[in-house]
N, CA, C and O atoms as CSV, one atom per row, in Angstrom:
chain,resi,resn,atom,element,x,y,z
A,1,MET,N,N,99.809,140.558,106.505
A,1,MET,CA,C,100.336,139.499,107.332
A,1,MET,C,C,99.239,138.470,107.594
A,1,MET,O,O,98.124,138.829,107.973
A,2,LYS,N,N,99.553,137.206,107.395
A,2,LYS,CA,C,98.595,136.128,107.596
A,2,LYS,C,C,98.561,135.733,109.068
A,2,LYS,O,O,99.601,135.694,109.724
A,3,GLY,N,N,97.372,135.442,109.588
A,3,GLY,CA,C,97.240,135.020,110.977
A,3,GLY,C,C,97.707,133.587,111.162
A,3,GLY,O,O,97.959,132.871,110.193
A,4,LEU,N,N,97.819,133.179,112.418
A,4,LEU,CA,C,98.255,131.828,112.740
A,4,LEU,C,C,97.054,130.895,112.827
A,4,LEU,O,O,95.940,131.323,113.130
A,5,ASP,N,N,97.296,129.617,112.559
A,5,ASP,CA,C,96.238,128.613,112.650
A,5,ASP,C,C,96.071,128.100,114.068
A,5,ASP,O,O,95.095,127.406,114.354
A,6,ILE,N,N,96.992,128.421,114.960
A,6,ILE,CA,C,96.935,127.958,116.343
A,6,ILE,C,C,96.550,129.131,117.224
A,6,ILE,O,O,97.079,130.233,117.080
A,7,ARG,N,N,95.623,128.882,118.137
A,7,ARG,CA,C,95.118,129.933,119.014
A,7,ARG,C,C,95.322,129.555,120.471
A,7,ARG,O,O,95.683,128.423,120.793
A,8,LYS,N,N,95.086,130.523,121.342
A,8,LYS,CA,C,95.199,130.304,122.780
A,8,LYS,C,C,94.216,129.205,123.212
A,8,LYS,O,O,93.097,129.119,122.705
A,9,ASN,N,N,94.660,128.375,124.154
A,9,ASN,CA,C,93.902,127.246,124.723
A,9,ASN,C,C,93.765,126.058,123.779
A,9,ASN,O,O,93.073,125.100,124.126
A,10,ASP,N,N,94.392,126.071,122.600
A,10,ASP,CA,C,94.446,124.881,121.750
A,10,ASP,C,C,95.435,123.887,122.369
A,10,ASP,O,O,96.339,124.277,123.107
A,11,THR,N,N,95.250,122.608,122.059
A,11,THR,CA,C,96.205,121.587,122.482
A,11,THR,C,C,97.124,121.288,121.309
A,11,THR,O,O,96.662,121.039,120.196
A,12,VAL,N,N,98.439,121.313,121.567
A,12,VAL,CA,C,99.417,121.097,120.504
A,12,VAL,C,C,100.430,120.054,120.945
A,12,VAL,O,O,100.592,119.795,122.138
A,13,ARG,N,N,101.117,119.453,119.966
A,13,ARG,CA,C,102.223,118.533,120.225
A,13,ARG,C,C,103.477,119.134,119.615
A,13,ARG,O,O,103.451,119.645,118.496
A,14,VAL,N,N,104.584,119.069,120.365
A,14,VAL,CA,C,105.868,119.578,119.880
A,14,VAL,C,C,106.452,118.533,118.940
A,14,VAL,O,O,106.611,117.374,119.322
A,15,MET,N,N,106.776,118.938,117.706
A,15,MET,CA,C,107.255,118.020,116.686
A,15,MET,C,C,108.773,118.080,116.494
A,15,MET,O,O,109.346,117.187,115.870
A,16,ALA,N,N,109.432,119.118,117.021
A,16,ALA,CA,C,110.878,119.257,116.837
A,16,ALA,C,C,111.464,119.980,118.030
A,16,ALA,O,O,110.790,120.774,118.686
A,17,GLY,N,N,112.731,119.696,118.305
A,17,GLY,CA,C,113.433,120.406,119.364
A,17,GLY,C,C,113.631,119.561,120.600
A,17,GLY,O,O,113.395,118.353,120.593
A,18,ARG,N,N,114.065,120.210,121.655
A,18,ARG,CA,C,114.417,119.541,122.903
A,18,ARG,C,C,113.229,118.823,123.544
A,18,ARG,O,O,113.405,117.772,124.160
A,19,ASP,N,N,112.045,119.369,123.408
A,19,ASP,CA,C,110.850,118.810,124.039
A,19,ASP,C,C,109.969,118.055,123.049
A,19,ASP,O,O,108.749,118.022,123.208
A,20,LYS,N,N,110.572,117.453,122.033
A,20,LYS,CA,C,109.828,116.737,121.002
A,20,LYS,C,C,108.955,115.644,121.621
A,20,LYS,O,O,109.423,114.865,122.452
A,21,GLY,N,N,107.689,115.592,121.214
A,21,GLY,CA,C,106.767,114.578,121.695
A,21,GLY,C,C,105.866,115.040,122.825
A,21,GLY,O,O,104.857,114.394,123.107
A,22,LYS,N,N,106.205,116.142,123.480
A,22,LYS,CA,C,105.378,116.635,124.581
A,22,LYS,C,C,104.121,117.307,124.035
A,22,LYS,O,O,104.127,117.895,122.954
A,23,GLU,N,N,103.049,117.205,124.808
A,23,GLU,CA,C,101.800,117.871,124.456
A,23,GLU,C,C,101.456,118.861,125.542
A,23,GLU,O,O,101.819,118.674,126.704
A,24,GLY,N,N,100.754,119.917,125.164
A,24,GLY,CA,C,100.353,120.911,126.152
A,24,GLY,C,C,99.371,121.899,125.573
A,24,GLY,O,O,99.097,121.921,124.373
A,25,ARG,N,N,98.847,122.723,126.476
A,25,ARG,CA,C,97.874,123.744,126.103
A,25,ARG,C,C,98.621,125.036,125.780
A,25,ARG,O,O,99.595,125.370,126.453
A,26,VAL,N,N,98.177,125.757,124.766
A,26,VAL,CA,C,98.805,127.017,124.373
A,26,VAL,C,C,98.396,128.093,125.377
A,26,VAL,O,O,97.209,128.346,125.582
A,27,LEU,N,N,99.397,128.724,126.001
A,27,LEU,CA,C,99.138,129.758,126.996
A,27,LEU,C,C,99.057,131.144,126.376
A,27,LEU,O,O,98.251,131.977,126.791
A,28,GLU,N,N,99.907,131.382,125.372
A,28,GLU,CA,C,99.993,132.719,124.778
A,28,GLU,C,C,100.484,132.584,123.343
A,28,GLU,O,O,101.282,131.698,123.037
A,29,VAL,N,N,100.007,133.460,122.461
A,29,VAL,CA,C,100.404,133.445,121.055
A,29,VAL,C,C,100.948,134.820,120.687
A,29,VAL,O,O,100.336,135.841,120.999
A,30,GLU,N,N,102.105,134.838,120.019
A,30,GLU,CA,C,102.701,136.077,119.512
A,30,GLU,C,C,102.744,135.997,117.988
A,30,GLU,O,O,103.735,135.521,117.434
A,31,PRO,N,N,101.699,136.448,117.296
A,31,PRO,CA,C,101.636,136.271,115.842
A,31,PRO,C,C,102.720,137.023,115.071
A,31,PRO,O,O,103.156,136.553,114.020
A,32,ARG,N,N,103.162,138.176,115.565
A,32,ARG,CA,C,104.178,138.945,114.835
A,32,ARG,C,C,105.523,138.232,114.813
A,32,ARG,O,O,106.260,138.329,113.832
A,33,GLN,N,N,105.850,137.510,115.894
A,33,GLN,CA,C,107.107,136.774,115.955
A,33,GLN,C,C,106.937,135.309,115.549
A,33,GLN,O,O,107.919,134.567,115.535
A,34,ASN,N,N,105.723,134.876,115.220
A,34,ASN,CA,C,105.411,133.480,114.895
A,34,ASN,C,C,105.835,132.553,116.021
A,34,ASN,O,O,106.372,131.475,115.767
A,35,ARG,N,N,105.601,132.957,117.254
A,35,ARG,CA,C,105.980,132.174,118.420
A,35,ARG,C,C,104.782,131.989,119.333
A,35,ARG,O,O,103.835,132.774,119.320
A,36,LEU,N,N,104.852,130.916,120.133
A,36,LEU,CA,C,103.807,130.683,121.114
A,36,LEU,C,C,104.396,130.043,122.351
A,36,LEU,O,O,105.495,129.488,122.314
A,37,TYR,N,N,103.655,130.123,123.453
A,37,TYR,CA,C,104.061,129.565,124.727
A,37,TYR,C,C,103.142,128.387,125.030
A,37,TYR,O,O,101.919,128.524,125.015
A,38,VAL,N,N,103.747,127.213,125.309
A,38,VAL,CA,C,102.989,125.994,125.567
A,38,VAL,C,C,103.243,125.567,127.009
A,38,VAL,O,O,104.373,125.608,127.494
A,39,GLU,N,N,102.180,125.162,127.675
A,39,GLU,CA,C,102.243,124.768,129.081
A,39,GLU,C,C,103.195,123.582,129.276
A,39,GLU,O,O,103.074,122.567,128.590
A,40,HIS,N,N,104.138,123.714,130.210
A,40,HIS,CA,C,105.116,122.678,130.585
A,40,HIS,C,C,106.061,122.281,129.451
A,40,HIS,O,O,106.566,121.159,129.440
A,41,VAL,N,N,106.304,123.172,128.508
A,41,VAL,CA,C,107.204,122.893,127.390
A,41,VAL,C,C,108.214,124.033,127.291
A,41,VAL,O,O,107.863,125.195,127.498
A,42,ASN,N,N,109.469,123.703,126.975
A,42,ASN,CA,C,110.560,124.664,126.839
A,42,ASN,C,C,110.728,125.475,128.127
A,42,ASN,O,O,110.719,126.705,128.107
A,43,ILE,N,N,110.879,124.764,129.240
A,43,ILE,CA,C,111.008,125.401,130.546
A,43,ILE,C,C,112.384,126.063,130.655
A,43,ILE,O,O,113.410,125.439,130.385
A,44,ILE,N,N,112.385,127.346,131.059
A,44,ILE,CA,C,113.623,128.103,131.228
A,44,ILE,C,C,113.703,128.597,132.665
A,44,ILE,O,O,112.695,128.660,133.367
A,45,LYS,N,N,114.907,128.944,133.094
A,45,LYS,CA,C,115.120,129.491,134.434
A,45,LYS,C,C,115.102,131.006,134.349
A,45,LYS,O,O,115.732,131.595,133.471
A,46,ARG,N,N,114.375,131.636,135.267
A,46,ARG,CA,C,114.300,133.095,135.302
A,46,ARG,C,C,114.740,133.553,136.690
A,46,ARG,O,O,114.097,133.226,137.688
A,47,HIS,N,N,115.843,134.316,136.752
A,47,HIS,CA,C,116.342,134.828,138.021
A,47,HIS,C,C,115.622,136.139,138.317
A,47,HIS,O,O,115.740,137.099,137.556
A,48,THR,N,N,114.880,136.183,139.414
A,48,THR,CA,C,114.085,137.373,139.734
A,48,THR,C,C,114.550,137.980,141.043
A,48,THR,O,O,114.948,137.275,141.971
A,49,ARG,N,N,114.493,139.281,141.097
A,49,ARG,CA,C,114.842,140.027,142.299
A,49,ARG,C,C,113.574,140.198,143.129
A,49,ARG,O,O,112.506,140.440,142.566
A,50,PRO,N,N,113.662,140.078,144.451
A,50,PRO,CA,C,112.467,140.259,145.268
A,50,PRO,C,C,111.950,141.692,145.217
A,50,PRO,O,O,112.723,142.651,145.202
A,51,ASN,N,N,110.619,141.815,145.190
A,51,ASN,CA,C,109.982,143.132,145.188
A,51,ASN,C,C,108.788,143.066,146.151
A,51,ASN,O,O,107.695,142.658,145.757
A,52,PRO,N,N,108.998,143.467,147.409
A,52,PRO,CA,C,107.919,143.360,148.395
A,52,PRO,C,C,106.683,144.181,148.030
A,52,PRO,O,O,105.574,143.816,148.419
A,53,ALA,N,N,106.847,145.273,147.299
A,53,ALA,CA,C,105.698,146.104,146.934
A,53,ALA,C,C,104.725,145.357,146.023
A,53,ALA,O,O,103.518,145.591,146.080
A,54,LYS,N,N,105.241,144.466,145.190
A,54,LYS,CA,C,104.393,143.698,144.272
A,54,LYS,C,C,104.198,142.252,144.736
A,54,LYS,O,O,103.710,141.423,143.968
A,55,GLN,N,N,104.570,141.938,145.981
A,55,GLN,CA,C,104.480,140.594,146.549
A,55,GLN,C,C,105.196,139.558,145.673
A,55,GLN,O,O,104.673,138.466,145.451
A,56,ILE,N,N,106.390,139.901,145.176
A,56,ILE,CA,C,107.193,138.983,144.370
A,56,ILE,C,C,108.354,138.498,145.225
A,56,ILE,O,O,109.167,139.289,145.703
A,57,ARG,N,N,108.416,137.180,145.408
A,57,ARG,CA,C,109.548,136.601,146.112
A,57,ARG,C,C,110.689,136.408,145.125
A,57,ARG,O,O,110.468,136.028,143.975
A,58,GLY,N,N,111.876,136.665,145.567
A,58,GLY,CA,C,113.036,136.500,144.706
A,58,GLY,C,C,113.431,135.048,144.589
A,58,GLY,O,O,112.930,134.193,145.319
A,59,GLY,N,N,114.339,134.774,143.662
A,59,GLY,CA,C,114.852,133.431,143.496
A,59,GLY,C,C,114.863,133.023,142.040
A,59,GLY,O,O,114.731,133.855,141.142
A,60,ILE,N,N,115.021,131.731,141.820
A,60,ILE,CA,C,115.062,131.188,140.469
A,60,ILE,C,C,113.710,130.553,140.164
A,60,ILE,O,O,113.319,129.584,140.815
A,61,LEU,N,N,113.004,131.086,139.191
A,61,LEU,CA,C,111.684,130.597,138.811
A,61,LEU,C,C,111.771,129.796,137.523
A,61,LEU,O,O,112.574,130.110,136.644
A,62,ASP,N,N,110.950,128.768,137.410
A,62,ASP,CA,C,110.815,128.020,136.158
A,62,ASP,C,C,109.601,128.552,135.414
A,62,ASP,O,O,108.514,128.645,135.984
A,63,LYS,N,N,109.777,128.903,134.144
A,63,LYS,CA,C,108.660,129.385,133.346
A,63,LYS,C,C,108.814,128.898,131.916
A,63,LYS,O,O,109.884,128.448,131.507
A,64,GLU,N,N,107.721,128.997,131.159
A,64,GLU,CA,C,107.727,128.535,129.776
A,64,GLU,C,C,108.401,129.561,128.875
A,64,GLU,O,O,108.188,130.765,129.013
A,65,GLY,N,N,109.219,129.063,127.951
A,65,GLY,CA,C,109.841,129.920,126.958
A,65,GLY,C,C,109.092,129.817,125.646
A,65,GLY,O,O,108.252,128.932,125.485
A,66,PRO,N,N,109.379,130.705,124.701
A,66,PRO,CA,C,108.665,130.688,123.421
A,66,PRO,C,C,109.136,129.559,122.504
A,66,PRO,O,O,110.293,129.143,122.557
A,67,ILE,N,N,108.223,129.073,121.665
A,67,ILE,CA,C,108.512,128.051,120.663
A,67,ILE,C,C,108.026,128.581,119.329
A,67,ILE,O,O,106.976,129.220,119.257
A,68,HIS,N,N,108.780,128.319,118.275
A,68,HIS,CA,C,108.344,128.739,116.949
A,68,HIS,C,C,107.149,127.895,116.525
A,68,HIS,O,O,107.093,126.697,116.802
A,69,VAL,N,N,106.198,128.529,115.852
A,69,VAL,CA,C,104.942,127.867,115.495
A,69,VAL,C,C,105.161,126.710,114.519
A,69,VAL,O,O,104.322,125.813,114.440
A,70,SER,N,N,106.261,126.710,113.781
A,70,SER,CA,C,106.529,125.624,112.836
A,70,SER,C,C,106.943,124.338,113.534
A,70,SER,O,O,106.957,123.275,112.913
A,71,ASN,N,N,107.280,124.419,114.819
A,71,ASN,CA,C,107.729,123.244,115.557
A,71,ASN,C,C,106.613,122.547,116.327
A,71,ASN,O,O,106.879,121.605,117.074
A,72,VAL,N,N,105.373,122.990,116.160
A,72,VAL,CA,C,104.249,122.357,116.848
A,72,VAL,C,C,103.167,121.994,115.836
A,72,VAL,O,O,103.078,122.579,114.757
A,73,ALA,N,N,102.340,121.008,116.215
A,73,ALA,CA,C,101.205,120.598,115.394
A,73,ALA,C,C,99.952,120.606,116.259
A,73,ALA,O,O,99.976,120.170,117.410
A,74,LEU,N,N,98.876,121.097,115.701
A,74,LEU,CA,C,97.601,121.146,116.402
A,74,LEU,C,C,97.062,119.734,116.584
A,74,LEU,O,O,97.176,118.904,115.683
A,75,ILE,N,N,96.472,119.458,117.750
A,75,ILE,CA,C,95.931,118.133,118.050
A,75,ILE,C,C,94.427,118.141,117.789
A,75,ILE,O,O,93.691,118.966,118.332
A,76,CYS,N,N,93.988,117.206,116.949
A,76,CYS,CA,C,92.561,116.985,116.716
A,76,CYS,C,C,92.085,115.985,117.767
A,76,CYS,O,O,92.826,115.071,118.128
A,77,GLY,N,N,90.876,116.147,118.254
A,77,GLY,CA,C,90.354,115.257,119.284
A,77,GLY,C,C,90.228,113.816,118.828
A,77,GLY,O,O,90.302,112.907,119.655
A,78,ASP,N,N,90.041,113.579,117.533
A,78,ASP,CA,C,89.826,112.231,117.029
A,78,ASP,C,C,91.092,111.580,116.490
A,78,ASP,O,O,91.357,110.415,116.784
A,79,CYS,N,N,91.887,112.323,115.697
A,79,CYS,CA,C,92.967,111.668,114.955
A,79,CYS,C,C,94.370,112.122,115.345
A,79,CYS,O,O,95.328,111.716,114.688
A,80,GLY,N,N,94.536,112.937,116.371
A,80,GLY,CA,C,95.868,113.320,116.821
A,80,GLY,C,C,96.410,114.541,116.097
A,80,GLY,O,O,95.634,115.389,115.656
A,81,PRO,N,N,97.760,114.649,115.964
A,81,PRO,CA,C,98.346,115.835,115.329
A,81,PRO,C,C,97.936,115.937,113.866
A,81,PRO,O,O,97.952,114.948,113.133
A,82,THR,N,N,97.573,117.135,113.457
A,82,THR,CA,C,97.062,117.316,112.104
A,82,THR,C,C,97.375,118.708,111.592
A,82,THR,O,O,97.791,119.589,112.345
A,83,ARG,N,N,97.171,118.886,110.314
A,83,ARG,CA,C,97.241,120.214,109.719
A,83,ARG,C,C,95.858,120.832,109.757
A,83,ARG,O,O,94.868,120.157,110.039
A,84,VAL,N,N,95.802,122.126,109.467
A,84,VAL,CA,C,94.545,122.854,109.574
A,84,VAL,C,C,94.111,123.343,108.203
A,84,VAL,O,O,94.918,123.870,107.437
A,85,GLN,N,N,92.836,123.165,107.900
A,85,GLN,CA,C,92.230,123.743,106.711
A,85,GLN,C,C,91.175,124.740,107.159
A,85,GLN,O,O,90.747,124.733,108.313
A,86,HIS,N,N,90.763,125.590,106.244
A,86,HIS,CA,C,89.749,126.592,106.555
A,86,HIS,C,C,88.544,126.368,105.655
A,86,HIS,O,O,88.681,126.184,104.445
A,87,ARG,N,N,87.369,126.386,106.259
A,87,ARG,CA,C,86.113,126.228,105.526
A,87,ARG,C,C,85.149,127.303,105.975
A,87,ARG,O,O,85.363,127.985,106.977
A,88,GLN,N,N,84.087,127.435,105.212
A,88,GLN,CA,C,83.035,128.369,105.562
A,88,GLN,C,C,81.767,127.575,105.844
A,88,GLN,O,O,81.401,126.691,105.068
A,89,THR,N,N,81.095,127.886,106.952
A,89,THR,CA,C,79.873,127.172,107.303
A,89,THR,C,C,78.710,127.697,106.473
A,89,THR,O,O,78.858,128.646,105.703
A,90,ALA,N,N,77.562,127.071,106.639
A,90,ALA,CA,C,76.369,127.496,105.910
A,90,ALA,C,C,75.952,128.909,106.311
A,90,ALA,O,O,75.368,129.642,105.512
A,91,GLU,N,N,76.258,129.287,107.564
A,91,GLU,CA,C,75.913,130.643,108.021
A,91,GLU,C,C,76.912,131.689,107.538
A,91,GLU,O,O,76.707,132.884,107.752
A,92,GLY,N,N,77.995,131.252,106.885
A,92,GLY,CA,C,78.998,132.167,106.368
A,92,GLY,C,C,80.148,132.429,107.321
A,92,GLY,O,O,80.962,133.320,107.079
A,93,LYS,N,N,80.227,131.663,108.400
A,93,LYS,CA,C,81.303,131.843,109.375
A,93,LYS,C,C,82.500,130.987,108.989
A,93,LYS,O,O,82.334,129.824,108.619
A,94,LYS,N,N,83.724,131.557,109.071
A,94,LYS,CA,C,84.934,130.806,108.772
A,94,LYS,C,C,85.327,129.975,109.983
A,94,LYS,O,O,85.326,130.480,111.106
A,95,VAL,N,N,85.662,128.701,109.769
A,95,VAL,CA,C,86.065,127.807,110.852
A,95,VAL,C,C,87.323,127.052,110.459
A,95,VAL,O,O,87.629,126.904,109.276
A,96,ARG,N,N,88.052,126.574,111.467
A,96,ARG,CA,C,89.218,125.729,111.245
A,96,ARG,C,C,88.742,124.282,111.216
A,96,ARG,O,O,87.897,123.878,112.014
A,97,VAL,N,N,89.299,123.500,110.278
A,97,VAL,CA,C,88.863,122.118,110.078
A,97,VAL,C,C,90.098,121.223,110.070
A,97,VAL,O,O,91.138,121.596,109.528
A,98,CYS,N,N,89.979,120.026,110.679
A,98,CYS,CA,C,91.045,119.029,110.662
A,98,CYS,C,C,91.240,118.541,109.230
A,98,CYS,O,O,90.270,118.232,108.537
A,99,ALA,N,N,92.488,118.473,108.789
A,99,ALA,CA,C,92.761,118.055,107.413
A,99,ALA,C,C,92.566,116.569,107.217
A,99,ALA,O,O,92.349,116.131,106.087
A,100,LYS,N,N,92.635,115.761,108.289
A,100,LYS,CA,C,92.485,114.306,108.159
A,100,LYS,C,C,91.019,113.881,108.203
A,100,LYS,O,O,90.532,113.227,107.280
A,101,CYS,N,N,90.314,114.252,109.278
A,101,CYS,CA,C,88.953,113.753,109.473
A,101,CYS,C,C,87.875,114.797,109.179
A,101,CYS,O,O,86.685,114.496,109.264
A,102,GLU,N,N,88.283,116.017,108.834
A,102,GLU,CA,C,87.382,117.120,108.481
A,102,GLU,C,C,86.417,117.485,109.591
A,102,GLU,O,O,85.301,117.932,109.327
A,103,GLN,N,N,86.848,117.293,110.857
A,103,GLN,CA,C,86.061,117.720,112.003
A,103,GLN,C,C,86.349,119.185,112.274
A,103,GLN,O,O,87.488,119.627,112.123
A,104,VAL,N,N,85.330,119.951,112.676
A,104,VAL,CA,C,85.510,121.361,112.983
A,104,VAL,C,C,86.282,121.483,114.293
A,104,VAL,O,O,85.905,120.874,115.294
A,105,LEU,N,N,87.365,122.271,114.291
A,105,LEU,CA,C,88.227,122.414,115.453
A,105,LEU,C,C,87.817,123.582,116.339
A,105,LEU,O,O,88.203,123.625,117.507
A,106,ASP,N,N,87.050,124.525,115.818
A,106,ASP,CA,C,86.605,125.663,116.618
A,106,ASP,C,C,85.425,125.258,117.475
A,106,ASP,O,O,84.575,124.468,117.065
A,107,ARG,N,N,85.393,125.817,118.675
A,107,ARG,CA,C,84.292,125.510,119.589
A,107,ARG,C,C,83.117,126.404,119.302
A,107,ARG,O,O,82.086,126.302,119.967
C-alpha cells in the first residue's frame, strides 16, 4: 500500500465538493481509507448524549467530517495549490517537493 502525500498539519485547499475553494489545516489522516479531516471543512452535526463522568455536555456539536484525499490539493507557500513530487537530498533523506517551483515542502 502506498502512503499519502498529505500529512497532518499540512495546509490544503478543497478542489471539489460542497466546500470547494476553502483552505485549512489537516487535523487527521486516515491512509487506509484515503480520507483526511480538514479544519473548518465538511462540517457535520453530531448529536451527543451528556456524560457527567467524562465532563461531556449533551447537545448538537459541529465537527469536521472526512474528505477523500483526491478532493484536496496541497498548498505550497510560494505558488499555491500544487502536486507533490519526491526527491532525495544529498544526505539521502526522502523529501516532498512542489511540482511547480521545486521548493521542499517538508520542514
